[in-house]
MIZANU-666207 format. One record per residue (C-alpha): residue number from 0; x, y, z; chain. Coordinates in nm, 2 decimals, decimal comma. Layout:
! residues N
+-----+--------+--------+--------+--------+
: num :      X :      Y :      Z : cadena :
+-----+--------+--------+--------+--------+
: NUM :      X :      Y :      Z :      A :
...
+-----+--------+--------+--------+--------+
***
This chain:
! residues 410
+-----+--------+--------+--------+--------+
: num :      X :      Y :      Z : cadena :
+-----+--------+--------+--------+--------+
:   0 :   0,00 :   0,00 :   0,00 :      A :
:   1 :   0,14 :   0,34 :  -0,10 :      A :
:   2 :   0,10 :   0,67 :   0,08 :      A :
:   3 :   0,20 :   1,03 :   0,01 :      A :
:   4 :   0,57 :   1,06 :   0,06 :      A :
:   5 :   0,69 :   1,32 :   0,31 :      A :
:   6 :   1,03 :   1,43 :   0,42 :      A :
:   7 :   1,14 :   1,32 :   0,77 :      A :
:   8 :   1,31 :   1,63 :   0,90 :      A :
:   9 :   1,46 :   1,45 :   1,20 :      A :
:  10 :   1,61 :   1,17 :   0,98 :      A :
:  11 :   1,75 :   1,43 :   0,74 :      A :
:  12 :   1,91 :   1,63 :   1,03 :      A :
:  13 :   2,06 :   1,31 :   1,18 :      A :
:  14 :   2,22 :   1,22 :   0,84 :      A :
:  15 :   2,39 :   1,56 :   0,85 :      A :
:  16 :   2,51 :   1,50 :   1,20 :      A :
:  17 :   2,65 :   1,16 :   1,12 :      A :
:  18 :   2,82 :   1,28 :   0,80 :      A :
:  19 :   2,98 :   1,56 :   0,99 :      A :
:  20 :   3,15 :   1,30 :   1,22 :      A :
:  21 :   3,38 :   1,22 :   0,92 :      A :
:  22 :   3,67 :   1,48 :   0,89 :      A :
:  23 :   3,56 :   1,70 :   1,18 :      A :
:  24 :   3,75 :   2,02 :   1,25 :      A :
:  25 :   3,73 :   2,28 :   1,53 :      A :
:  26 :   3,43 :   2,50 :   1,53 :      A :
:  27 :   3,19 :   2,22 :   1,41 :      A :
:  28 :   3,31 :   2,22 :   1,05 :      A :
:  29 :   3,43 :   1,95 :   0,81 :      A :
:  30 :   3,75 :   1,88 :   0,61 :      A :
:  31 :   3,70 :   1,62 :   0,34 :      A :
:  32 :   3,92 :   1,71 :   0,05 :      A :
:  33 :   3,85 :   1,53 :  -0,27 :      A :
:  34 :   3,97 :   1,17 :  -0,29 :      A :
:  35 :   4,12 :   1,19 :   0,06 :      A :
:  36 :   4,06 :   0,91 :   0,31 :      A :
:  37 :   3,79 :   1,13 :   0,47 :      A :
:  38 :   3,61 :   1,17 :   0,13 :      A :
:  39 :   3,63 :   0,80 :   0,08 :      A :
:  40 :   3,48 :   0,74 :   0,42 :      A :
:  41 :   3,20 :   0,98 :   0,35 :      A :
:  42 :   3,13 :   0,80 :   0,02 :      A :
:  43 :   3,13 :   0,46 :   0,20 :      A :
:  44 :   2,87 :   0,59 :   0,44 :      A :
:  45 :   2,65 :   0,71 :   0,16 :      A :
:  46 :   2,68 :   0,37 :  -0,01 :      A :
:  47 :   2,58 :   0,20 :   0,32 :      A :
:  48 :   2,28 :   0,42 :   0,36 :      A :
:  49 :   2,16 :   0,34 :   0,00 :      A :
:  50 :   2,17 :  -0,04 :   0,04 :      A :
:  51 :   1,85 :  -0,08 :   0,24 :      A :
:  52 :   1,67 :   0,12 :  -0,03 :      A :
:  53 :   1,76 :  -0,12 :  -0,31 :      A :
:  54 :   1,94 :   0,14 :  -0,52 :      A :
:  55 :   2,17 :   0,01 :  -0,79 :      A :
:  56 :   2,52 :   0,16 :  -0,75 :      A :
:  57 :   2,74 :   0,25 :  -1,04 :      A :
:  58 :   3,07 :   0,45 :  -1,05 :      A :
:  59 :   3,27 :   0,59 :  -1,33 :      A :
:  60 :   3,65 :   0,62 :  -1,38 :      A :
:  61 :   3,67 :   0,97 :  -1,23 :      A :
:  62 :   3,48 :   0,85 :  -0,92 :      A :
:  63 :   3,13 :   1,00 :  -0,98 :      A :
:  64 :   2,87 :   0,79 :  -0,79 :      A :
:  65 :   2,53 :   0,71 :  -0,93 :      A :
:  66 :   2,25 :   0,54 :  -0,73 :      A :
:  67 :   1,95 :   0,43 :  -0,94 :      A :
:  68 :   1,60 :   0,36 :  -0,83 :      A :
:  69 :   1,41 :   0,19 :  -1,11 :      A :
:  70 :   1,08 :   0,31 :  -1,24 :      A :
:  71 :   0,79 :   0,12 :  -1,40 :      A :
:  72 :   0,93 :   0,22 :  -1,74 :      A :
:  73 :   1,31 :   0,16 :  -1,70 :      A :
:  74 :   1,38 :   0,27 :  -2,06 :      A :
:  75 :   1,27 :   0,62 :  -1,99 :      A :
:  76 :   1,53 :   0,89 :  -1,91 :      A :
:  77 :   1,59 :   0,91 :  -1,54 :      A :
:  78 :   1,53 :   1,22 :  -1,32 :      A :
:  79 :   1,87 :   1,29 :  -1,16 :      A :
:  80 :   1,95 :   1,50 :  -0,85 :      A :
:  81 :   2,23 :   1,54 :  -0,60 :      A :
:  82 :   2,55 :   1,74 :  -0,54 :      A :
:  83 :   2,89 :   1,66 :  -0,38 :      A :
:  84 :   3,04 :   1,54 :  -0,05 :      A :
:  85 :   3,39 :   1,69 :  -0,08 :      A :
:  86 :   3,47 :   2,01 :   0,11 :      A :
:  87 :   3,72 :   2,29 :   0,12 :      A :
:  88 :   3,99 :   2,27 :   0,39 :      A :
:  89 :   3,80 :   2,49 :   0,64 :      A :
:  90 :   3,45 :   2,38 :   0,53 :      A :
:  91 :   3,11 :   2,36 :   0,69 :      A :
:  92 :   2,86 :   2,08 :   0,72 :      A :
:  93 :   2,62 :   2,19 :   0,45 :      A :
:  94 :   2,78 :   2,32 :   0,12 :      A :
:  95 :   2,73 :   2,04 :  -0,13 :      A :
:  96 :   2,66 :   1,79 :   0,14 :      A :
:  97 :   2,30 :   1,90 :   0,19 :      A :
:  98 :   2,24 :   1,85 :  -0,18 :      A :
:  99 :   2,34 :   1,48 :  -0,15 :      A :
: 100 :   2,17 :   1,42 :   0,18 :      A :
: 101 :   1,85 :   1,59 :   0,08 :      A :
: 102 :   1,86 :   1,37 :  -0,24 :      A :
: 103 :   1,91 :   1,06 :  -0,01 :      A :
: 104 :   1,61 :   1,17 :   0,20 :      A :
: 105 :   1,40 :   1,19 :  -0,12 :      A :
: 106 :   1,49 :   0,83 :  -0,19 :      A :
: 107 :   1,42 :   0,73 :   0,17 :      A :
: 108 :   1,08 :   0,90 :   0,17 :      A :
: 109 :   0,98 :   0,73 :  -0,16 :      A :
: 110 :   1,10 :   0,39 :  -0,03 :      A :
: 111 :   0,91 :   0,43 :   0,30 :      A :
: 112 :   0,59 :   0,53 :   0,12 :      A :
: 113 :   0,61 :   0,24 :  -0,13 :      A :
: 114 :   0,59 :   0,47 :  -0,43 :      A :
: 115 :   0,70 :   0,35 :  -0,77 :      A :
: 116 :   0,76 :   0,63 :  -1,02 :      A :
: 117 :   0,72 :   0,59 :  -1,40 :      A :
: 118 :   1,07 :   0,72 :  -1,47 :      A :
: 119 :   1,38 :   0,59 :  -1,30 :      A :
: 120 :   1,55 :   0,82 :  -1,04 :      A :
: 121 :   1,93 :   0,87 :  -0,99 :      A :
: 122 :   2,10 :   1,02 :  -0,69 :      A :
: 123 :   2,44 :   1,16 :  -0,78 :      A :
: 124 :   2,76 :   1,24 :  -0,58 :      A :
: 125 :   3,01 :   1,43 :  -0,80 :      A :
: 126 :   3,38 :   1,40 :  -0,76 :      A :
: 127 :   3,60 :   1,71 :  -0,67 :      A :
: 128 :   3,34 :   1,98 :  -0,70 :      A :
: 129 :   3,54 :   2,22 :  -0,48 :      A :
: 130 :   3,87 :   2,20 :  -0,66 :      A :
: 131 :   4,06 :   2,27 :  -0,34 :      A :
: 132 :   4,30 :   1,98 :  -0,37 :      A :
: 133 :   4,29 :   1,92 :  -0,75 :      A :
: 134 :   4,22 :   2,20 :  -1,00 :      A :
: 135 :   3,99 :   2,28 :  -1,17 :      A :
: 136 :   3,67 :   2,28 :  -0,96 :      A :
: 137 :   3,38 :   2,07 :  -1,07 :      A :
: 138 :   3,62 :   1,81 :  -1,21 :      A :
: 139 :   3,39 :   1,51 :  -1,20 :      A :
: 140 :   3,11 :   1,68 :  -1,38 :      A :
: 141 :   3,35 :   1,84 :  -1,63 :      A :
: 142 :   3,48 :   1,49 :  -1,73 :      A :
: 143 :   3,12 :   1,35 :  -1,73 :      A :
: 144 :   3,01 :   1,63 :  -1,97 :      A :
: 145 :   3,33 :   1,61 :  -2,19 :      A :
: 146 :   3,43 :   1,96 :  -2,08 :      A :
: 147 :   3,76 :   1,80 :  -1,97 :      A :
: 148 :   3,92 :   1,48 :  -2,09 :      A :
: 149 :   3,96 :   1,19 :  -1,85 :      A :
: 150 :   4,33 :   1,17 :  -1,94 :      A :
: 151 :   4,39 :   1,53 :  -1,85 :      A :
: 152 :   4,19 :   1,50 :  -1,52 :      A :
: 153 :   4,38 :   1,19 :  -1,41 :      A :
: 154 :   4,72 :   1,37 :  -1,47 :      A :
: 155 :   4,64 :   1,67 :  -1,24 :      A :
: 156 :   4,85 :   1,67 :  -0,93 :      A :
: 157 :   4,79 :   1,82 :  -0,59 :      A :
: 158 :   5,05 :   2,03 :  -0,39 :      A :
: 159 :   5,22 :   1,71 :  -0,27 :      A :
: 160 :   5,26 :   1,58 :  -0,62 :      A :
: 161 :   4,99 :   1,31 :  -0,59 :      A :
: 162 :   4,79 :   1,27 :  -0,91 :      A :
: 163 :   4,42 :   1,23 :  -0,94 :      A :
: 164 :   4,48 :   0,89 :  -1,08 :      A :
: 165 :   4,69 :   0,79 :  -0,78 :      A :
: 166 :   4,43 :   0,93 :  -0,54 :      A :
: 167 :   4,15 :   0,74 :  -0,71 :      A :
: 168 :   4,34 :   0,42 :  -0,68 :      A :
: 169 :   4,45 :   0,47 :  -0,32 :      A :
: 170 :   4,09 :   0,55 :  -0,21 :      A :
: 171 :   3,93 :   0,28 :  -0,42 :      A :
: 172 :   3,71 :   0,53 :  -0,60 :      A :
: 173 :   3,80 :   0,46 :  -0,97 :      A :
: 174 :   3,49 :   0,30 :  -1,11 :      A :
: 175 :   3,46 :   0,08 :  -1,42 :      A :
: 176 :   3,23 :   0,30 :  -1,62 :      A :
: 177 :   3,36 :   0,54 :  -1,89 :      A :
: 178 :   3,25 :   0,89 :  -1,78 :      A :
: 179 :   2,96 :   1,00 :  -2,02 :      A :
: 180 :   2,61 :   1,13 :  -2,01 :      A :
: 181 :   2,35 :   0,89 :  -1,88 :      A :
: 182 :   2,04 :   1,00 :  -2,08 :      A :
: 183 :   1,87 :   1,19 :  -1,80 :      A :
: 184 :   1,54 :   1,36 :  -1,87 :      A :
: 185 :   1,61 :   1,63 :  -1,60 :      A :
: 186 :   1,86 :   1,73 :  -1,34 :      A :
: 187 :   1,80 :   1,91 :  -1,01 :      A :
: 188 :   2,04 :   2,03 :  -0,74 :      A :
: 189 :   1,96 :   2,16 :  -0,39 :      A :
: 190 :   2,22 :   2,38 :  -0,24 :      A :
: 191 :   2,26 :   2,63 :   0,05 :      A :
: 192 :   2,25 :   2,99 :  -0,09 :      A :
: 193 :   2,61 :   3,08 :   0,02 :      A :
: 194 :   2,49 :   3,44 :   0,06 :      A :
: 195 :   2,27 :   3,66 :   0,29 :      A :
: 196 :   1,98 :   3,76 :   0,06 :      A :
: 197 :   1,73 :   3,48 :   0,15 :      A :
: 198 :   1,78 :   3,53 :   0,52 :      A :
: 199 :   1,75 :   3,91 :   0,50 :      A :
: 200 :   1,43 :   3,89 :   0,29 :      A :
: 201 :   1,27 :   3,60 :   0,47 :      A :
: 202 :   1,27 :   3,38 :   0,16 :      A :
: 203 :   1,21 :   3,00 :   0,21 :      A :
: 204 :   1,32 :   2,87 :  -0,13 :      A :
: 205 :   1,55 :   3,03 :  -0,39 :      A :
: 206 :   1,48 :   2,95 :  -0,75 :      A :
: 207 :   1,82 :   2,97 :  -0,93 :      A :
: 208 :   1,75 :   3,09 :  -1,28 :      A :
: 209 :   2,12 :   3,10 :  -1,38 :      A :
: 210 :   2,48 :   3,16 :  -1,28 :      A :
: 211 :   2,75 :   3,42 :  -1,33 :      A :
: 212 :   3,03 :   3,38 :  -1,58 :      A :
: 213 :   3,36 :   3,31 :  -1,40 :      A :
: 214 :   3,72 :   3,31 :  -1,54 :      A :
: 215 :   3,99 :   3,13 :  -1,34 :      A :
: 216 :   4,35 :   3,25 :  -1,36 :      A :
: 217 :   4,69 :   3,12 :  -1,23 :      A :
: 218 :   4,98 :   3,37 :  -1,20 :      A :
: 219 :   5,34 :   3,25 :  -1,19 :      A :
: 220 :   5,58 :   3,53 :  -1,10 :      A :
: 221 :   5,95 :   3,49 :  -1,17 :      A :
: 222 :   6,18 :   3,71 :  -0,97 :      A :
: 223 :   6,55 :   3,66 :  -0,88 :      A :
: 224 :   6,68 :   3,48 :  -0,57 :      A :
: 225 :   6,89 :   3,71 :  -0,34 :      A :
: 226 :   6,98 :   3,78 :   0,02 :      A :
: 227 :   6,71 :   3,95 :   0,23 :      A :
: 228 :   6,95 :   4,15 :   0,42 :      A :
: 229 :   7,25 :   4,22 :   0,19 :      A :
: 230 :   7,05 :   4,31 :  -0,12 :      A :
: 231 :   6,96 :   4,67 :  -0,15 :      A :
: 232 :   6,58 :   4,74 :  -0,19 :      A :
: 233 :   6,62 :   4,89 :  -0,54 :      A :
: 234 :   6,81 :   4,59 :  -0,67 :      A :
: 235 :   6,55 :   4,33 :  -0,57 :      A :
: 236 :   6,33 :   4,13 :  -0,81 :      A :
: 237 :   6,08 :   4,02 :  -0,54 :      A :
: 238 :   5,82 :   3,78 :  -0,66 :      A :
: 239 :   5,62 :   3,78 :  -0,34 :      A :
: 240 :   5,60 :   4,16 :  -0,33 :      A :
: 241 :   5,48 :   4,16 :  -0,68 :      A :
: 242 :   5,20 :   3,91 :  -0,60 :      A :
: 243 :   5,11 :   4,12 :  -0,29 :      A :
: 244 :   5,04 :   4,41 :  -0,53 :      A :
: 245 :   4,85 :   4,18 :  -0,77 :      A :
: 246 :   4,62 :   4,06 :  -0,49 :      A :
: 247 :   4,53 :   4,42 :  -0,41 :      A :
: 248 :   4,47 :   4,50 :  -0,78 :      A :
: 249 :   4,24 :   4,20 :  -0,82 :      A :
: 250 :   4,05 :   4,31 :  -0,51 :      A :
: 251 :   4,01 :   4,66 :  -0,64 :      A :
: 252 :   3,87 :   4,52 :  -0,97 :      A :
: 253 :   3,62 :   4,31 :  -0,79 :      A :
: 254 :   3,51 :   4,59 :  -0,57 :      A :
: 255 :   3,45 :   4,81 :  -0,87 :      A :
: 256 :   3,24 :   4,54 :  -1,03 :      A :
: 257 :   3,00 :   4,50 :  -0,74 :      A :
: 258 :   2,71 :   4,43 :  -0,70 :      A :
: 259 :   2,69 :   4,21 :  -1,02 :      A :
: 260 :   3,06 :   4,11 :  -1,02 :      A :
: 261 :   3,33 :   4,01 :  -0,78 :      A :
: 262 :   3,68 :   3,87 :  -0,77 :      A :
: 263 :   3,90 :   3,65 :  -0,55 :      A :
: 264 :   4,27 :   3,57 :  -0,49 :      A :
: 265 :   4,26 :   3,26 :  -0,28 :      A :
: 266 :   4,57 :   3,04 :  -0,31 :      A :
: 267 :   4,94 :   3,12 :  -0,30 :      A :
: 268 :   5,26 :   2,92 :  -0,32 :      A :
: 269 :   5,60 :   3,10 :  -0,24 :      A :
: 270 :   5,95 :   2,98 :  -0,31 :      A :
: 271 :   6,20 :   2,94 :  -0,15 :      A :
: 272 :   5,98 :   3,05 :   0,14 :      A :
: 273 :   6,29 :   3,08 :   0,35 :      A :
: 274 :   6,37 :   3,34 :   0,61 :      A :
: 275 :   6,64 :   3,57 :   0,49 :      A :
: 276 :   6,58 :   3,50 :   0,12 :      A :
: 277 :   6,41 :   3,73 :  -0,13 :      A :
: 278 :   6,13 :   3,51 :  -0,30 :      A :
: 279 :   6,21 :   3,43 :  -0,66 :      A :
: 280 :   5,90 :   3,22 :  -0,76 :      A :
: 281 :   5,54 :   3,29 :  -0,64 :      A :
: 282 :   5,22 :   3,14 :  -0,77 :      A :
: 283 :   4,87 :   3,28 :  -0,72 :      A :
: 284 :   4,53 :   3,14 :  -0,81 :      A :
: 285 :   4,26 :   3,40 :  -0,87 :      A :
: 286 :   3,93 :   3,45 :  -1,05 :      A :
: 287 :   3,69 :   3,72 :  -1,17 :      A :
: 288 :   3,32 :   3,67 :  -1,23 :      A :
: 289 :   3,02 :   3,87 :  -1,34 :      A :
: 290 :   2,66 :   3,82 :  -1,44 :      A :
: 291 :   2,75 :   3,98 :  -1,78 :      A :
: 292 :   3,01 :   3,76 :  -1,95 :      A :
: 293 :   3,14 :   4,06 :  -2,15 :      A :
: 294 :   3,20 :   4,24 :  -1,82 :      A :
: 295 :   3,39 :   3,94 :  -1,68 :      A :
: 296 :   3,61 :   3,95 :  -1,99 :      A :
: 297 :   3,68 :   4,32 :  -1,93 :      A :
: 298 :   3,76 :   4,24 :  -1,57 :      A :
: 299 :   4,02 :   3,98 :  -1,68 :      A :
: 300 :   4,17 :   4,24 :  -1,92 :      A :
: 301 :   4,20 :   4,48 :  -1,63 :      A :
: 302 :   4,38 :   4,22 :  -1,43 :      A :
: 303 :   4,62 :   4,16 :  -1,72 :      A :
: 304 :   4,69 :   4,53 :  -1,75 :      A :
: 305 :   4,75 :   4,56 :  -1,38 :      A :
: 306 :   4,99 :   4,27 :  -1,39 :      A :
: 307 :   5,19 :   4,42 :  -1,68 :      A :
: 308 :   5,23 :   4,74 :  -1,49 :      A :
: 309 :   5,34 :   4,55 :  -1,17 :      A :
: 310 :   5,59 :   4,34 :  -1,37 :      A :
: 311 :   5,75 :   4,65 :  -1,52 :      A :
: 312 :   5,77 :   4,83 :  -1,19 :      A :
: 313 :   5,89 :   4,54 :  -0,99 :      A :
: 314 :   6,13 :   4,40 :  -1,26 :      A :
: 315 :   5,98 :   4,06 :  -1,25 :      A :
: 316 :   5,82 :   3,83 :  -1,52 :      A :
: 317 :   5,46 :   3,73 :  -1,48 :      A :
: 318 :   5,31 :   3,43 :  -1,67 :      A :
: 319 :   4,93 :   3,42 :  -1,67 :      A :
: 320 :   4,74 :   3,09 :  -1,73 :      A :
: 321 :   4,37 :   3,13 :  -1,78 :      A :
: 322 :   4,30 :   2,77 :  -1,70 :      A :
: 323 :   3,92 :   2,74 :  -1,67 :      A :
: 324 :   3,59 :   2,91 :  -1,71 :      A :
: 325 :   3,23 :   2,84 :  -1,62 :      A :
: 326 :   2,90 :   2,99 :  -1,71 :      A :
: 327 :   2,71 :   3,20 :  -1,77 :      A :
: 328 :   2,43 :   2,95 :  -1,74 :      A :
: 329 :   2,06 :   3,00 :  -1,79 :      A :
: 330 :   1,87 :   2,71 :  -1,63 :      A :
: 331 :   1,56 :   2,56 :  -1,78 :      A :
: 332 :   1,26 :   2,79 :  -1,75 :      A :
: 333 :   1,01 :   2,50 :  -1,72 :      A :
: 334 :   1,20 :   2,34 :  -1,43 :      A :
: 335 :   1,24 :   2,67 :  -1,25 :      A :
: 336 :   0,86 :   2,72 :  -1,29 :      A :
: 337 :   0,80 :   2,37 :  -1,15 :      A :
: 338 :   1,02 :   2,43 :  -0,85 :      A :
: 339 :   0,84 :   2,76 :  -0,79 :      A :
: 340 :   0,50 :   2,59 :  -0,81 :      A :
: 341 :   0,61 :   2,31 :  -0,58 :      A :
: 342 :   0,72 :   2,57 :  -0,32 :      A :
: 343 :   0,41 :   2,78 :  -0,34 :      A :
: 344 :   0,19 :   2,47 :  -0,31 :      A :
: 345 :   0,36 :   2,42 :   0,03 :      A :
: 346 :   0,29 :   2,79 :   0,12 :      A :
: 347 :   0,66 :   2,86 :   0,09 :      A :
: 348 :   0,80 :   3,20 :  -0,03 :      A :
: 349 :   1,02 :   3,20 :  -0,33 :      A :
: 350 :   1,27 :   3,44 :  -0,49 :      A :
: 351 :   1,44 :   3,41 :  -0,83 :      A :
: 352 :   1,82 :   3,43 :  -0,79 :      A :
: 353 :   2,15 :   3,41 :  -0,99 :      A :
: 354 :   2,42 :   3,19 :  -0,84 :      A :
: 355 :   2,76 :   3,36 :  -0,80 :      A :
: 356 :   2,94 :   3,03 :  -0,72 :      A :
: 357 :   3,02 :   2,75 :  -0,95 :      A :
: 358 :   2,81 :   2,43 :  -0,93 :      A :
: 359 :   2,81 :   2,09 :  -1,10 :      A :
: 360 :   2,47 :   2,19 :  -1,25 :      A :
: 361 :   2,65 :   2,43 :  -1,48 :      A :
: 362 :   2,82 :   2,14 :  -1,65 :      A :
: 363 :   2,50 :   1,92 :  -1,66 :      A :
: 364 :   2,29 :   2,20 :  -1,80 :      A :
: 365 :   2,39 :   2,15 :  -2,17 :      A :
: 366 :   2,31 :   1,78 :  -2,14 :      A :
: 367 :   1,95 :   1,79 :  -2,02 :      A :
: 368 :   1,70 :   2,04 :  -1,87 :      A :
: 369 :   1,85 :   2,15 :  -1,54 :      A :
: 370 :   1,77 :   2,37 :  -1,25 :      A :
: 371 :   1,88 :   2,45 :  -0,89 :      A :
: 372 :   1,70 :   2,55 :  -0,57 :      A :
: 373 :   1,86 :   2,73 :  -0,27 :      A :
: 374 :   1,78 :   2,71 :   0,10 :      A :
: 375 :   1,90 :   3,00 :   0,33 :      A :
: 376 :   2,22 :   2,98 :   0,53 :      A :
: 377 :   2,28 :   3,18 :   0,84 :      A :
: 378 :   2,45 :   3,52 :   0,78 :      A :
: 379 :   2,54 :   3,41 :   0,43 :      A :
: 380 :   2,85 :   3,24 :   0,58 :      A :
: 381 :   2,99 :   2,95 :   0,38 :      A :
: 382 :   3,33 :   2,77 :   0,33 :      A :
: 383 :   3,36 :   2,82 :   0,70 :      A :
: 384 :   3,30 :   2,59 :   1,00 :      A :
: 385 :   3,02 :   2,84 :   1,11 :      A :
: 386 :   2,82 :   2,76 :   0,79 :      A :
: 387 :   2,47 :   2,68 :   0,90 :      A :
: 388 :   2,12 :   2,59 :   0,78 :      A :
: 389 :   1,85 :   2,49 :   1,02 :      A :
: 390 :   1,67 :   2,15 :   1,03 :      A :
: 391 :   1,35 :   2,32 :   0,92 :      A :
: 392 :   1,51 :   2,51 :   0,63 :      A :
: 393 :   1,67 :   2,19 :   0,50 :      A :
: 394 :   1,35 :   1,99 :   0,53 :      A :
: 395 :   1,15 :   2,26 :   0,34 :      A :
: 396 :   1,40 :   2,24 :   0,06 :      A :
: 397 :   1,40 :   1,86 :   0,06 :      A :
: 398 :   1,02 :   1,86 :   0,04 :      A :
: 399 :   1,02 :   2,09 :  -0,26 :      A :
: 400 :   1,28 :   1,87 :  -0,42 :      A :
: 401 :   1,07 :   1,56 :  -0,35 :      A :
: 402 :   0,76 :   1,72 :  -0,49 :      A :
: 403 :   0,93 :   1,83 :  -0,81 :      A :
: 404 :   1,10 :   1,49 :  -0,86 :      A :
: 405 :   0,76 :   1,32 :  -0,83 :      A :
: 406 :   0,61 :   1,55 :  -1,09 :      A :
: 407 :   0,90 :   1,50 :  -1,33 :      A :
: 408 :   0,90 :   1,12 :  -1,28 :      A :
: 409 :   0,52 :   1,07 :  -1,33 :      A :
+-----+--------+--------+--------+--------+
***
């Protein structure tokens, strides 16, 4: 006997608590870098949770995980939904994780209610969405969507020289499937907002209509090694000092582009990084992004002009590698309308939004109709142990996801 499926808020909250026990850090956050032992443990826990539900598990060569619930018409394109379990080094409990756990709760609610959908359903956990350990971000979905070759992805190395291929083998996450589209009829992703707008406006559900355009850059600054005491200031070719100027220039460009654009300089490597030595090689990862792609391109040009001026003034050589882009993305209008209707049917307030951050949905969007929904997060804090969404906020988002999935899978 079937009944109307409903989200179990307590069960969903407990899943978040248990997942957060893997890779805990001070302040209540999580550290599960992609393809680390902690990430592998989180994946194993997810796999354990899916077994009582009778989901068929498949995994591809880049480690993307797929959990399929068959429908009454197995040949129909599946409705897919999920996100990622990997985190940044100083991460919270909700970014990406909530998308996977809310998807799991949808599967649990359907199983508990005894519902069989017409279309199959697939829960997805993408590999290396964050890009903190291995660049670029959204690696698993990039390979899946043929935006990056599997060969190139496997060759990427982290700061310790470990390749993606080695990390996949060491953690047992290299699956037998060739990464490729799976014929989905639709894709949905639930995510925390990662901003303060929903909380400030009292919005229950954010309908993500699209994303900004982002351009990722890596700078390599070549100076000249010398003594930090004996070398006169005017004779120095200081790579680190040049990067310090570059960081401030990138910040100024982002501030000038607000509110529709922004920038970041978020990773640095300095050599020889020794006391008493003038740095001769410094690397910096940065990005610029904007709702208008032409404006993002202009921002990148401003960065390049600033770097040229710094290189001349500082007597260093700066190499610029524009190694990745994403967006702009416009999500499927019909799916956005469906999410809006599902929320309003539950008497939940909605707001159309543009995502500033990158998400796996950006890569899936060209393959099938795709959309995202946001739930609020406290203070807009994210990529931080203080990141927080309440049990009630998560349950409301999961219920809208469930209702939309049921409609799509009819």
